[in-house]
Legacy VTK file of the C-alpha trace (Angstrom):
# vtk DataFile Version 3.0
C-alpha trace
ASCII
DATASET POLYDATA
POINTS 94 float
-20.693 4.337 -5.875
-17.779 5.721 -7.889
-15.557 4.770 -4.947
-16.678 1.118 -5.177
-16.073 1.006 -8.916
-12.557 2.444 -8.562
-11.760 0.069 -5.695
-12.927 -2.945 -7.717
-10.904 -1.807 -10.731
-7.868 -1.479 -8.454
-8.454 -4.974 -7.068
-8.727 -6.372 -10.596
-5.408 -4.750 -11.546
-3.778 -6.363 -8.491
-5.062 -9.786 -9.573
-3.502 -9.170 -12.992
-0.215 -8.067 -11.446
-0.629 -4.507 -12.768
0.465 -2.768 -9.588
1.161 0.713 -11.021
-2.376 0.851 -12.435
-3.818 -0.398 -9.145
-1.928 2.316 -7.224
-3.535 4.930 -9.493
-7.042 3.543 -8.872
-6.537 3.369 -5.104
-5.144 6.904 -5.098
-8.300 8.073 -6.889
-10.386 6.292 -4.235
-8.552 8.231 -1.533
-9.661 11.513 -3.085
-13.245 10.346 -2.486
-12.765 8.769 0.953
-9.693 9.060 3.191
-11.173 6.989 6.043
-11.366 3.651 4.204
-8.411 1.670 5.568
-8.632 -1.129 3.019
-7.599 1.231 0.232
-4.418 2.152 2.088
-3.473 -1.448 2.914
-4.210 -2.457 -0.693
-2.067 0.374 -2.029
0.666 -0.575 0.455
0.648 -4.095 -0.995
1.130 -2.632 -4.482
3.980 -0.437 -3.269
5.657 -3.498 -1.728
5.388 -5.328 -5.058
6.942 -2.267 -6.755
9.769 -2.110 -4.151
8.505 1.304 -2.982
8.990 0.515 0.688
8.884 4.060 2.033
5.491 4.691 0.370
4.172 1.361 1.662
5.290 2.251 5.180
3.552 5.632 4.993
0.249 4.057 3.908
0.464 1.567 6.771
1.311 4.324 9.253
-1.783 6.195 8.082
-4.016 3.149 8.638
-2.575 2.521 12.088
-3.399 6.084 13.112
-7.059 5.347 12.290
-7.177 1.671 13.345
-4.365 0.855 15.739
-5.064 -2.877 15.589
-5.186 -3.358 11.804
-3.277 -6.615 11.279
-2.721 -6.116 7.531
-1.217 -2.700 8.166
1.146 -4.093 10.825
2.180 -6.977 8.585
2.738 -4.876 5.484
4.583 -2.199 7.447
6.890 -4.927 8.762
7.528 -6.048 5.178
8.240 -2.438 4.207
10.736 -2.084 7.063
12.370 -5.342 6.025
12.655 -4.081 2.438
14.175 -0.815 3.626
16.707 -2.719 5.772
17.742 -4.972 2.879
18.115 -1.938 0.609
20.239 -0.180 3.236
22.494 -3.243 3.591
22.887 -3.493 -0.171
23.802 0.198 -0.383
26.364 -0.230 2.401
27.876 -3.220 0.620
28.556 -1.318 -2.590
LINES 1 95
94 0 1 2 3 4 5 6 7 8 9 10 11 12 13 14 15 16 17 18 19 20 21 22 23 24 25 26 27 28 29 30 31 32 33 34 35 36 37 38 39 40 41 42 43 44 45 46 47 48 49 50 51 52 53 54 55 56 57 58 59 60 61 62 63 64 65 66 67 68 69 70 71 72 73 74 75 76 77 78 79 80 81 82 83 84 85 86 87 88 89 90 91 92 93
């Protein structure tokens, strides 16, 4: 029950564009249930919006260990890799 409330609060923060707050809610959810893949893919989305690509990749990796065919996890991990590549190129160009 508490898990559902936290998840819904996290989802509401995402809708409002408050990604840091959403990350905190999803992280609290994970303390209650580590098997719920949606929480990880949702948190990965927030990390992508915050340009925290490494963290997003790790959440997606975690999901894919549980559900190796999770499309959202594959897609968001690809976005994370893309973000990491762009960052690397920008660093090299400096």
